N, C-alpha and C positions, 0 to 999 in steps of 0.2 A: 633811325642814324644806321649803316651800315658798319661790320665790323673789318670786314676788308680795310688787309694792307698789302698794295704792292710798292714793289724793292722792283726796279727797272735801273739798268744805266751801269749793269754788273757785266760779269762772263758766268752765267751756272756752266757749273760743271755736271750733267744732266745724261745719261743716254737714251732718254725716254723722249728729245725735245733735242738737239745737240745745238749748236747755235746759238741758245736760246740768251736773253739780255735781262729778262726780267720774270720774275714770278707773281703770285697772284696768293693768298694764304686767305684761309677762310676759316672760322671752330678750330683753329690747329690742326687745321690742313693746310696742304698747296691744292688747288684749286684751276692752276691754269697753270704754262710756262710756254715760253714761247718770245719774238721779237718784242720791244723795248716799244717801237712804235703799233703793233697792233695788240696793245694789251689794251685791257677792257676796264673802267672805271670803278673806284675803289674811296671806300670813305678816306682813306688816308694813303700816302704813298710817300717812302724811304729812298731817299739817294746813297744810291751802291756805288760812287763817285768812282766807279773807273775798277770796284774789287772783285775775287773769285769767292765766286759762292760753288760751297759743296759740303755735302750731308757731314754733318758734324762727326767727331770721335769719340767711339765707346773705349775706354778704358775696359779692359776681361779682368782687370785683376788686383784691385786695392785697399792699402786696411788707411781708412780716411784719418782716423785720433792720432796714431799714428806720423803720417806724414804730415797732419797740422801741429804737430807738437814739433817736429823735426823744422819746419820750415820758420818756426818760430823759438830753436828751441838749436843746442851746442853743436852744429855740424861740423865732422869731421872726415869730410870726405877728401880734403887739400893735406891732409897730414902726411908728412912721409918717412916720419920715424917717432919713437918712441917716446925721445923731445918736445918734440911738435904734441904730441899727446897731452906729455904734463904742462905745457906753457900752455894749449889752450882751455883746460881744465882748471887752470890757476886763475886763468883772466876770469874764465865763467864761475869759478868760482867765490871770486869778488864782491856780486850782487845778490847771492844767496843767506836767507837769515840762515846760524847758525846751525837748526835743527833743518834744512831744506835737504833735501835730494837732487842731485843735480845729475839732470839725466843726457845724453850724448848719442850723438850715431851717426858709421860713414866712412871708422875706418879700418883699412884694409889694407892688411899686411905686405901682400905680394907685391904690391908697390912701392915697398918699402928698399932701399937699396941694402939695408941690416932689417934682417926681422924680427929682428927681439921686440917683445913687445914689455913694456909699463909692470911691474908688482906692483901684488894688490896694499904693500903698504908705501910704494911712490906717489900711489894716486894719492892715496893719505893725504898725506902730507902733503901736496898738490893742492890737495880741495882743502886744505885745512881741518881735516877730521871728519868733513861729512862724506855720505854714504855718495857713495858715485856709481854710475851705470850706463858702460858703454857698451854698445849694440856694433856690432860689424857689421859690416856691408850688408850681409846677409842675412842678417835678423834671428841666426840659428848658432848665434853664441854672440859672449860678452863679454866683457873685461870690467871687474869691479872691486870698489877700493875694501881694504881691510875691515872697516866697519858693516857695509852690506854683504861678505864672503859668511862673518861670522852669525849676522843676524836672528838667523835659525838657526839648529841644530840640522835639522829637513835639508838643509841646502850639505853640509858635508857629510850627510849620509845617500843621497842620490848616486842618480852612475852620470859624469859627465865632470866628480867635480873635480878641483885643481887648485892647491892651496898655493899658488901661483896668483890664483885670482885669476884667469880665462876659465869660464864655461860654458860648457858646450852639453849638450842631452839632457835631461831629468833635471840637474841641478842648474841652468840654467831657464828652465820654465819656472822652479820655484823662486827665481832671484827677480826676475822679469816680473815674476807679479808683485815678490814684496817690493821694488821700485814704481812700478803702475799703481799700486794703493798710492803714492804721494800724490796722484793727483787728483783733485777735487773735480766735482763735477760740472763747475764754471768752467775749468780750467779744459775739464774735456772736450765740453759742448761747443767754445771759440775753437779748438783746434780743429775739432768737427767743419768747424763756418772756414775758420780760414783755410783747409785744402776744398772744400766745396767748392769756394767763392777760385780758387786760386785754376782749377779745371778748368771754368767757367769760363776766365781767360782767354783760358789756350783754346777751346775751342773746343772742348770736353760734352757734352749732351750729355751721356752717359757712362755710369758708372758699373765697375759689380764690385763691390763689399766681402771680402773674406774676415769672415769673422770666427769666431771657435773659441771653447775655455781654455785653450792651449797659447792664446795670442788675444784674448783681446775677453769682451764678459759681455752678459745678454743684456746687462744696460746700455752698455756702450753703442753693440749693434743694434738694441732697438732705439735709440737714440739719431744712429748713422740713419739709417732707413726712415724714419720721421723725417731729419733735417731735408733728404733729397727732393727735389723738385720742382719745374720750372714757378709753381704757387709761391715757393717760398723762396723766389731768386735762384736755384742752384740747379745741376744739372739730374734726371734722376740716379736712383740707386736701388739696384737690384742686389739684394743681399743671398750670401750660400756661407751657411753653417755649418763649421767641419766638428761635428762629432759624433763618434763611428757609431751606430745604432739610432741615432736621435732624427728621424726621418719627421716625425710628430712634434718633437720641437721646433724642426727647424721649422714649419710649417708655421705653428705658431707664436712664430716671433717674425712673420713674415716672410723668410725667407722663400725664395725659388725656386732653392735647391740644395742637397744639405752633402755641402762636398765644399771644393775652395782649399782652405789650407787645411784639408784632415787627410794628416801629413803618415803619409807610406814609411816618409825616408823623410832629413836633414839637409843640407846641401852642402855642394863641393867648398865653396870655402872657408866652413868650419868641420871640411874632413867627416861629415855627417851625411852626405846620399850617396846610397845602398847601389854599391858595383859589384857589377859579375868577374874584375877585378882588384887587385890590390892597387893602394895608391898610389903612384912612381914617387909622390916625397914621404910617403908612411909606408914603407914596407910592410907588409901583416896585417893590414889594416881592409876592412872591406865596406867602412859609413856603419849604416847603422840604418836596417830595417826594420820600422816599428809595426807592423803592420802583417800578417800570415794572408793567407790565397783564401781563409778558410772565413776569415774576418772580410775583406772586402766582398768575399759571397754575402753572405748574409747584413753587409749594409745594405747592397744595392738592393738585394730580395727588400728590405724594411721598405728602401725608397720606392720601389713597383705599390706592395703591399698603402706606402703612401701618399701615391703618383706625386712624385717629385721628383727630378734630377738629382742624382748620384755624381759625385765625384772625390777627387784624390788629391792632392801637392805627391808626385815623383818626379824628383830630377835626375840619378841614377839608373845606369840601365837593370836592373833588378829589382829596384822601385816598381819600375813598372810597368816589367816581367809580370810581379806578383802580381799587379792590378790588375793587366789585364789577361792571369791565368784564371782572377776570381772571376771579373768580366762574362768568362767563359765558362765558368762551372754555373753562371744563375742564365744567361745561352741554353746551357745543355737542358736547366730546368722548363724557364721559359718560354722558348724557343729569339731564334737571332732575329727574329722583323721587333718582335715586342722590345730589343734588348739596341735597335736599332731604333726606335723611333725615342724613346728615353732619350737619346744625344748624351750619354755620359760623359765626364770632361775630364781628363788631366791635365792637372796645372804644373810648365816648366815643361814636362815632357824632355829634359835636355839629351837627354844619348836615347839613339833608336839606332837596333837597327834595321835591318830588310824585313825582318822575320817579325816585331816589334811592329813595325808599320805597318804589314799588312794583315795583323791579328788590330789595329787599329779601324782600319778599313771596313772589314768585316764585322765590326761589332759596331761603326755609325758614332769612332768614342773622335770626340770637339778637341784638340789642340788647344791649349788656350797657353800662351807663350809668351818669351821676357824679350822681342832683340835687342834692346842695350844689355843683353847678357856678355851677349855674342863683344858689341861695340866693345863691354868696358874690361872685360875678362878671356876674351876667344885671341885665336891667332895662336904663331911661333912663342910669343916669349910675354905673355900676363901669365893671370892667376891659372888658367885650366893647362896651360902647357905644363904648368909644372906639380899641379895637381895631378895631374894623368895622363903626361908625356905627350908629345909632341903628335904623332898620329891616332890618337884619343882624342885628343881636345879639334885636332882637325875635322873628324869626327859631328861632333858636338853643335846641338842648337839646327838643325835638316831642315830650315824650314824649307830651301824648292822639292827635296824628295817628299815633303808630305802635302803638298800642294801639286803637285805634278799627278798623284794617286788619288788625289780625291781628300783629304782630310781634312774637316772642316776647321778652319785657324780662325782664332782670334788674339790680338795682338793686343799687353796693354804692356805696364810699368812695375808692377809689383810693390808699387810707391812705397814707405817709403826708401826700399831695396835700392833701387831707383828710381832721378825725380819721373815729375808728369811730365811729357817730352814727347807729342804723340806725333810730330814732322820727325824728331830726332828716330824716332822706333821705324821709322818707314826708313829713313836714309840711314840704320843699321843693317836692315830685312835686306837694302840692294846692297848696299857693300861689305854682305858679310865676308869673316875674313878667308872663309872657305870658297872661293868660285863660284864651284856644283853649289853650293847650297844661297846661294843671292837668289833674290826673286825681283821681279820688275815693281818699278813706278805703281803699275797701275793693279798691280796684284797684291803688294803689298798694304795700302790706300788702301781697298776696299775686304783687308785681313781686319783693319783699324778701323772700319768705322763700318759695313754690312756684317763682316764677322761678328763683331762685337751682340749684334741683334743675332746672326740665328744662331750663338752662341746660347743662348735664353731656353728656357724650357719652354715648350709648345711653339707657336705659330708666333711668331712679334714681328710687325711687319717694322721697317725701320733701313738706313744706312742707303737710299738713292731718293733722287727730288726727282719727282713723277708725281701726276696729279694726281690725289687723293690720299698721298703716300703723309704721315705725320710731316710736319712742316716743323724737322729739329736740323737745324742747318748752322754753316759759320762761313762770317763775309773775311776776305784774307787781302791783309794789305795788296793792291795793285800788283799781281801776281799774274801772267796769261794764264796759267794753267799747275795742274796737280803736282805737274813734273817738274816744272817751274818754282811751286812752293819749295816743295822737295828738298829743291839745295840750296834756298838761303832763310828757312823759317821765318815765314810773313808774320808781320803782326796782327792776330785775333780786335778786327775791328767791332762785329758783333759776333753772342753766338746767343739763338734763338731755340729753343724746344719747347714742339708741341705749339707754336705761333706767340709765344712770349718770350722775350727778349731778357737772357738773362747775363748776359755782360756787354758791357756800351765801349767802347772806347779811343 
């Protein structure tokens, strides 16, 4: 009996076989594409019922456990005032034991009419005296209740501490570790499964998990990697471990790279992104640069010594300049072609000028970017304009400029910072607040499919429907083509990874 499966009766998005209405899958690979009337015999046939077949999406930057916890936890994205936050906390606390820790995420004071934040004591009262950790939408700062604020003397001694309960920089890292320590291993594994199942239901066939000692744990990271793959009914998971000088550890943990959220700076929402000029709404502050050029250089030399891809989180222009200067020093030692072949990554890369983009081209750096950032915070009236001023905000996330000069691009969500929403990311890139930064639908779709595979180290096939390619694709409900799908966010009827159906609905 053959294991061939023929999918027929739809529209196949394939440059290799324009007009194809069927594809044959065998051994996890596509073995034929063409007109349904010409299809070869197969052991099983699946009726596509007029659906559109496309390469599955790749989300190039996720945090699976946090995403799963957020999907089942306290969602604060709709709050528009301190009162809204307190009411949500009070309601959520009713279902917790007295010694429970309340975790929430997603508040964004830049969307509020009055940006006054609730204080630690107010949060404690609303929560009935419980420990509360509420991450800001950027996940680089948090509001905490007074019991959590005073849970350890190391919190008050850390940079970024504020007695109001809004913690940033190192104080945030300390309190985050304390809060997440309350999550049991069983809860953690369930959260990972929740996130991966949700990704599969959205037509996502692979994710790049970004872990590290400042945002997760080695156990959590290893569990997420182990949970991935079609044999478990989930998308593939490729891991990036963000710890300085730990390329050997990254390999031991099963990571494909020593990067991801290896922080060169923080985030704009928390005013910790490292800028070349002062924040417009905090004169005298340029954020925080966490790494030096020498540290970047030495980390990447370690990556080259161990044969792993390197990378960094860099949002502000000063942070990206530091990373690119470090890459330049590596190129001076090892040769630019060696560096280009490694395809090191910059995650986010939101503030870039022509000089920085030219350095990325020269060094073969991959830009792992999140179009939803512009949709949520770009333009003349939203958070970026408040933080940077209108002119600098308009120049943020220059997708078209990167694409035009050939910088490899991979789209992601940074979930839970923004939701898993691949078609939304395509729309955001196409409808960028700054017209000159917009991409075509086809280019944006390619960045969210083929781009995610090309951002991985080595040569990883994927992102195209053609004979011999991995059978990793999604089937969308009754849309004619990718352009139409980008407009309406179609329902994903089926997600297939290496020939295995991981989602059917």
